[in-house]
C-alpha positions in Angstrom: 33.3 -51.3 20.4 30.4 -53.6 19.5 30.4 -55.7 22.6 30.3 -52.8 25.0 27.4 -51.5 22.7 25.5 -54.8 23.0 25.6 -54.1 27.1 23.9 -50.6 27.0 20.2 -50.2 27.4 19.5 -46.4 26.1 16.8 -44.2 26.5 16.0 -41.0 24.1 13.7 -38.1 24.2 10.4 -37.8 22.0 8.8 -39.8 19.8 11.2 -40.4 16.7 14.5 -42.0 16.8 17.3 -39.3 17.0 20.4 -40.2 14.6 22.7 -40.3 17.6 20.6 -43.3 18.6 20.7 -44.8 15.0 24.5 -44.4 15.1 24.7 -46.4 18.4 21.9 -48.9 16.9 24.1 -49.3 13.7 27.2 -50.3 16.4 24.9 -53.0 17.7 23.2 -51.5 20.6 21.8 -54.1 23.2 18.8 -52.4 24.1 16.4 -49.3 23.7 13.7 -48.3 26.9 11.0 -46.7 26.1 9.4 -44.5 28.3 6.0 -42.5 28.5 7.4 -39.4 26.3 8.2 -42.1 23.4 4.9 -43.6 22.7 1.3 -41.6 21.4 -0.6 -44.8 21.3 -0.6 -48.4 19.8 -0.2 -47.7 15.9 2.5 -45.4 16.6 4.3 -47.9 19.0 4.5 -50.8 16.2 6.0 -48.0 14.1 8.7 -47.2 16.0 9.9 -50.5 17.1 9.6 -51.3 13.1 12.1 -48.2 12.6 14.3 -49.4 15.8 14.5 -52.7 14.4 15.0 -51.8 10.7 18.2 -50.0 11.9 19.4 -53.3 14.5 17.3 -56.1 13.8 18.2 -57.7 17.4 18.0 -54.9 19.6 16.1 -55.8 23.0 13.0 -52.7 23.1 11.8 -52.2 26.5 8.9 -50.7 28.9 8.2 -50.9 32.7 4.6 -52.3 31.8 3.6 -53.4 35.5 -0.1 -52.8 35.4 -1.6 -50.4 37.8 0.1 -47.2 38.2 3.4 -48.1 36.4 2.5 -48.2 32.5 4.1 -47.6 29.4 1.7 -48.5 26.6 -1.0 -47.1 28.5 0.1 -44.0 30.2 -2.2 -41.6 28.7 -5.2 -43.8 29.3 -4.6 -45.1 32.5 -3.9 -49.4 32.9 -6.5 -51.8 31.9 -5.0 -54.0 34.4 -5.2 -53.1 38.5 -1.2 -54.0 39.3 0.1 -56.3 41.8 -1.4 -55.3 45.4 -4.8 -56.1 43.8 -3.7 -59.2 42.4 -2.1 -60.5 45.5 -5.2 -59.2 47.5 -7.1 -61.8 45.0 -5.0 -64.4 45.9 -5.7 -66.3 42.5 -2.3 -66.9 40.9 -3.7 -68.6 37.7 -5.3 -65.1 37.1 -2.3 -63.3 37.5 -1.3 -65.5 34.9 -4.2 -64.5 32.8 -3.6 -60.8 33.3 0.3 -61.0 32.8 -0.1 -63.0 29.4 -2.6 -60.1 28.3 0.1 -57.4 29.6 2.8 -59.4 27.4 0.1 -59.9 24.0 0.0 -56.0 24.1 3.4 -55.4 24.2 4.2 -58.0 21.7 1.8 -56.4 19.4 3.3 -52.9 19.5 6.7 -54.9 19.1 8.1 -54.4 22.4 10.2 -58.1 23.6 11.1 -57.0 27.1 9.3 -56.2 29.9 10.8 -54.7 33.4 8.3 -56.6 35.5 7.3 -57.8 37.4 8.2 -56.4 41.0 9.1 -59.1 43.2 9.5 -57.1 46.3 8.1 -57.6 49.2 5.7 -55.0 50.6 6.8 -55.2 54.1 7.6 -51.7 55.2 4.3 -49.1 55.6 6.9 -46.3 55.0 8.2 -47.5 51.8 7.4 -44.5 49.5 8.6 -46.8 46.1 7.2 -50.1 46.3 3.8 -50.0 47.9 0.8 -51.1 45.3 3.5 -52.5 43.0 4.1 -55.1 45.4 1.8 -58.5 45.8 1.9 -58.6 49.4 4.3 -58.7 52.3 4.0 -62.7 52.5 6.9 -64.3 51.2 4.9 -67.7 49.6 2.4 -65.9 48.1 4.5 -63.0 46.5 6.7 -66.0 44.9 3.4 -67.7 43.8 2.1 -64.5 42.0 5.7 -63.7 41.0 6.0 -66.8 39.2 2.5 -66.6 37.5 3.4 -63.3 36.2 6.8 -64.2 34.6 5.0 -67.4 32.9 2.2 -65.3 31.2 4.5 -62.4 30.2 6.7 -64.9 28.5 4.0 -66.7 26.8 4.1 -64.4 24.2 8.0 -64.3 23.8 8.3 -61.1 25.5 11.3 -61.6 28.2 10.0 -60.7 32.0 12.7 -59.1 34.3 12.1 -59.6 37.9 13.0 -56.6 40.4 14.5 -54.9 42.1 17.1 -58.0 43.3 18.1 -58.9 46.5 14.6 -56.8 47.5 13.5 -53.0 48.3 10.6 -54.1 49.8 12.3 -53.2 53.2 13.6 -49.8 52.5 12.0 -46.6 53.6 13.6 -44.5 51.0 13.1 -43.7 47.8 16.2 -45.1 45.2 15.4 -42.3 43.0 16.1 -39.6 45.2 18.8 -41.4 47.8 21.0 -44.3 48.5 18.1 -46.7 50.8 20.2 -49.1 53.6 18.6 -51.6 55.2 20.2 -53.9 58.1 18.7 -57.3 57.1 21.4 -60.3 57.4 21.4 -62.5 54.5 19.9 -65.4 56.4 17.0 -63.0 56.7 17.2 -62.0 53.3 17.1 -65.8 51.8 14.1 -66.4 54.8 11.7 -63.9 53.2 13.0 -61.1 50.4 15.0 -63.9 48.3 12.0 -66.0 48.0 10.4 -64.7 45.6 13.2 -64.3 43.2 14.4 -68.0 43.5 10.6 -68.8 42.2 10.9 -66.5 39.6 14.3 -67.9 38.6 12.4 -71.7 38.9 9.6 -70.4 36.6 12.4 -69.3 33.7 12.7 -65.9 34.3 14.8 -64.4 31.6 16.1 -61.5 33.2 16.5 -59.9 37.0 17.0 -56.1 37.4 19.0 -55.1 40.5 18.1 -53.1 43.5 20.4 -49.5 44.2 20.3 -50.4 48.2 23.0 -51.3 50.9 22.6 -54.2 52.8 25.8 -53.6 55.3 25.6 -57.2 56.7 26.6 -58.6 53.4 28.5 -55.9 51.7 29.0 -51.8 52.0 28.2 -51.2 48.1 24.8 -50.9 47.1 23.7 -54.2 45.5 23.8 -52.6 41.7 27.7 -52.7 41.9 28.2 -55.4 44.3 30.2 -58.6 43.4 28.9 -60.4 46.2 25.2 -59.8 45.4 25.2 -60.3 41.5 28.0 -62.5 40.9 28.0 -64.5 44.6 24.3 -64.6 45.4 22.5 -64.1 42.2 24.8 -66.3 39.8 26.4 -68.9 42.2 24.0 -69.4 45.0 20.3 -68.6 43.2 22.1 -70.6 39.8 20.7 -67.7 37.5 21.8 -67.7 34.3 19.9 -65.1 32.4 20.6 -61.2 32.1 21.2 -58.9 34.8 19.8 -55.5 34.3 20.5 -52.7 36.5 18.2 -49.9 37.6 18.6 -46.9 36.0 22.2 -45.3 37.0 20.9 -42.2 36.8 19.3 -42.5 40.0 20.6 -40.8 43.0 21.4 -43.4 44.9 23.8 -44.4 42.3 24.1 -40.8 40.4 25.0 -39.0 44.0 27.6 -41.5 44.9 29.6 -43.1 42.7 28.2 -41.5 39.9 26.3 -42.9 36.6 29.7 -43.2 34.6 31.6 -44.6 37.3 28.5 -46.9 38.4 28.1 -48.4 35.0 32.0 -49.6 35.1 31.3 -51.3 38.6 28.3 -52.5 37.6 29.3 -54.3 34.7 33.0 -55.5 36.6 30.6 -56.9 39.5 28.4 -59.4 36.9 25.5 -57.2 35.7 24.9 -57.6 31.8 23.0 -54.8 30.7 23.2 -51.4 31.8 20.1 -49.0 32.1 21.6 -45.5 31.3 20.3 -42.3 32.2 18.2 -40.6 30.3 20.3 -37.5 29.6 22.3 -38.1 25.8 25.1 -36.7 27.2 25.3 -38.4 30.6 24.8 -41.6 28.1 27.6 -40.9 26.0 30.0 -40.1 29.0 28.8 -43.6 30.7 30.0 -45.0 27.2 33.3 -43.2 26.8 34.2 -44.3 30.6 33.4 -47.9 29.9 35.6 -47.7 26.8 38.4 -46.4 28.5 37.8 -48.7 31.5 38.2 -51.4 29.2 41.3 -50.2 26.7 43.2 -49.7 30.4 42.4 -53.0 31.5 40.2 -52.0 34.6 37.1 -53.8 33.0 38.7 -57.1 31.6 37.4 -57.7 27.8 36.2 -61.3 28.3 33.7 -59.9 31.6 32.3 -57.7 28.6 32.4 -60.1 26.0 30.3 -62.6 28.6 27.7 -60.1 28.9 27.4 -59.2 25.4 26.8 -62.6 24.5 24.2 -63.2 27.4 22.2 -59.9 25.9 22.2 -61.2 22.7 21.2 -64.7 23.4 18.2 -63.2 25.2 17.0 -60.9 21.7 17.4 -63.9 20.0 15.0 -65.7 22.4 12.6 -62.5 23.0 10.8 -62.6 19.1 7.5 -61.1 20.5 4.5 -63.1 19.3 1.1 -62.6 21.3 0.0 -66.2 22.3 -3.8 -64.2 22.1 -5.3 -61.1 21.9 -4.7 -58.7 24.6 -8.4 -59.0 27.1 -8.6 -55.5 29.0 -11.6 -57.2 30.6 -9.4 -59.5 32.0 -8.3 -56.4 34.5 -11.7 -54.5 35.0 -12.9 -58.2 36.6 -9.8 -58.6 38.3 -10.0 -54.6 40.0 -13.4 -55.8 41.0 -12.6 -59.2 42.5 -10.1 -57.2 44.4 -12.9 -54.7 46.0 -14.4 -57.9 47.6 -11.4 -58.7 49.8 -12.8 -58.7 53.5 -10.1 -56.5 54.6 -10.7 -53.6 51.9 -14.5 -53.1 52.3 -15.2 -52.5 55.7 -18.8 -51.3 55.6 -21.4 -51.6 52.7 -23.8 -49.8 54.4 -23.3 -46.4 52.9 -22.4 -48.3 49.6 -23.8 -48.0 46.4 -24.4 -44.2 47.2 -27.8 -42.7 48.0 -27.4 -40.2 45.1 -24.3 -38.3 43.0 -21.9 -37.2 45.6 -19.5 -34.6 46.0 -15.7 -35.8 45.6 -12.6 -34.3 47.6 -10.3 -36.6 45.8 -6.6 -36.4 46.9 -6.1 -40.1 46.0 -5.6 -39.8 42.0 -2.3 -39.6 40.0 -1.3 -36.0 39.3 0.5 -36.7 35.7 0.8 -34.5 32.7 0.1 -37.5 30.6 -3.1 -38.7 32.1 -6.4 -36.8 32.1 -8.9 -36.2 34.7 -11.4 -39.5 33.3 -8.4 -41.8 33.6 -6.3 -40.2 36.3 -8.6 -39.7 39.7 -11.7 -41.2 41.1 -13.3 -38.2 40.7 -12.8 -37.9 36.8 -13.8 -41.7 36.6 -17.3 -41.1 38.6 -17.9 -38.0 36.3 -17.6 -40.2 33.2 -20.0 -42.3 35.0 -22.4 -39.9 36.2 -21.8 -36.1 35.4 -24.1 -34.8 38.4 -20.9 -36.1 40.5 -19.0 -32.7 41.7 -16.2 -32.5 43.9 -12.3 -31.2 43.4 -9.0 -32.7 43.1 -6.1 -32.1 45.7 -2.6 -32.2 45.2 -1.6 -30.8 48.2 -3.3 -29.4 51.5 -5.5 -26.6 50.9 -3.7 -22.8 51.6 -6.0 -22.0 54.4 -7.4 -24.8 56.6 -10.7 -23.1 56.9 -10.8 -23.9 53.0 -11.4 -27.4 53.6 -14.6 -26.6 55.7 -16.1 -24.3 53.0 -15.7 -27.3 50.0 -17.0 -29.9 53.2 -20.4 -27.6 52.9 -20.5 -28.2 49.2 -21.6 -31.7 49.9 -24.4 -31.0 52.1 -27.7 -32.6 51.2 -25.7 -34.9 49.4 -22.8 -38.0 49.9 -19.3 -37.4 50.6 -16.6 -39.2 49.4 -13.0 -38.9 50.2 -10.0 -40.5 48.5 -6.7 -40.5 49.8 -4.0 -42.3 48.7 -1.2 -43.6 51.4 -2.7 -41.1 54.3 -0.6 -42.9 56.7 2.6 -41.8 54.9 1.2 -38.5 53.6 0.7 -36.3 57.1 -1.6 -33.6 55.3 -4.0 -36.3 53.8 -4.2 -38.1 57.6 -5.0 -34.6 58.8 -7.6 -33.8 55.8 -9.1 -37.1 56.5 -9.4 -36.7 60.3 -11.1 -33.1 60.1 -13.5 -34.1 57.3 -14.5 -37.5 59.4 -14.8 -35.1 62.4 -17.4 -33.0 60.5 -18.9 -35.5 58.4 -18.9 -39.4 60.1 -20.7 -40.8 57.2 -18.0 -40.0 54.7 -16.8 -42.8 52.2 -13.4 -43.1 52.6 -11.6 -44.7 49.2 -7.9 -45.2 49.6 -6.0 -46.0 46.4 -3.0 -46.6 48.1 -1.7 -49.7 50.4 -4.1 -51.2 52.9 -2.6 -49.0 56.1 -5.4 -46.2 55.4 -8.1 -48.2 56.5 -7.4 -47.8 60.2 -7.6 -44.6 59.8 -10.6 -43.7 58.0 -13.5 -45.4 60.4 -16.3 -47.3 59.3 -17.1 -46.7 55.7 -14.0 -47.4 53.8 -13.4 -48.9 49.9 -9.7 -49.7 49.0 -8.6 -49.9 45.9 -5.4 -51.5 45.8 -4.0 -48.9 43.2 -4.7 -46.0 41.6 -4.5 -47.3 38.3 -7.4 -46.9 35.6 -8.9 -50.3 36.5 -8.9 -49.9 40.2 -10.9 -46.4 40.2 -13.2 -48.1 37.6 -14.1 -50.8 39.5 -14.8 -48.3 42.6 -16.5 -46.0 40.7 -18.7 -48.7 39.4 -19.3 -50.1 43.3 -19.7 -46.6 44.6 -22.6 -45.7 42.0 -24.3 -49.6 42.2 -23.0 -50.4 39.0 -20.8 -53.3 40.3 -20.5 -55.7 37.5 -21.0 -53.9 34.7 -18.4 -52.7 32.4 -19.2 -48.9 32.3 -17.1 -46.6 30.2 -13.7 -47.2 29.4 -13.6 -50.4 31.5 -13.2 -52.6 28.6 -11.4 -50.0 26.6 -8.7 -51.3 23.9 -5.5 -50.6 25.7 -4.7 -47.2 24.6 -1.6 -44.7 24.5 1.4 -44.7 25.9 3.4 -43.2 28.5 7.5 -45.2 33.9 8.8 -45.3 37.1 11.6 -42.5 37.4 9.0 -43.0 40.2 5.5 -44.5 38.7 5.5 -41.5 36.8 9.0 -41.5 35.6 10.0 -45.1 35.2 11.9 -48.7 37.5 14.0 -48.2 34.9 14.1 -45.3 37.1 13.4 -47.4 36.1 11.2 -47.7 39.2 
């Protein structure tokens, strides 16, 4: 059954290789996808990768390493790199290539040889709950240029890039981890916009493409992940892609609540996918494998279709022999995040910045993750790291009593007030809080850690970071404190331990 096993991308819990996974590796498993829970630090990652390869030298070891809010190798410290939205705003594809090369070098040094990045989706829908700052922007040409640059940078380290989510997840207003998005765009509309970055990636030599669990009824009634028209017709025949097609995680609700994860695996492989990103649970992975095996035995899934995909996966593994082209350079990420803050549309008024004194911070703009400590996961924590006199509170949800917000605002009397929000334009409680704070304190400096859509809600004093990753937050903290251009504690730290996209925190291999 080695041909089938070569088409599987498995997951496992914990930081050590379980016995059942060792058996799969012995049978020729195609790949293992690492998430935050599998990684505690650079040294442990190297040891884990070596252990996996001692069992099967040709296994692909994959991770979602986009930078910004989606990181695995640095999930416990926050990414050293600012993410796609900030890089797109800077508008320098050469810088994007350098950042991606540094990310690729970090992965290669840890033994990872497949990066499930970059995101090539257009950031064209303000209500999109899953793409947001993971996109290089809304303009197809700009996104194409940065996507190609990222691919080139990562692959300079013999780490395969994976452009995602084909044919595009940017037009959706739903999260495919939770439901099945439906988009009304025609094929001609996709060709004119959404497909442009994917074609640029193919022309740049991208080694793999990840599918989207999205339905485009004008093209096919099936989600793209299980659509032969999209995978074999559009991606292979029309766009000329000859590399490995990887599915987004088959355990996501967009597939599992419809045809089911196991049947989705069969239908995706039949439609033209090569490497199946299995659900997280070991039992669900075994069920998918057993269902695939039955489909092959019954003739429902042609053996030559499976052999064709297995050959592509093995060819990718033979190419992806991770070798750092240079040492990772996290300082590049810090510099890029600072450059993003200089974009005219992000820094609206410099009258209140730098702050006259250590501020009081109402922070609803960070990432609530059990892996990230306060210093890495919030603007408040990063500010405190630099200036211990900073005070404030983190808010993951609205106060139970609206009067509590007035109490918090009152604590900032006689000192600057900073309010951090993250995509308040699509989070009503944050928008309401923002309006109430500004009504009470019009001099509040609003820091938006999501997309640019919060700018119009924020009044005159607005600083946009285009991401809530550590590099983004550190750059904003330095600007607020008048330290822009300085390294600041932690800003050039060695890439740290680990930790995706169920959602950015869970993992696009659910994935994100």
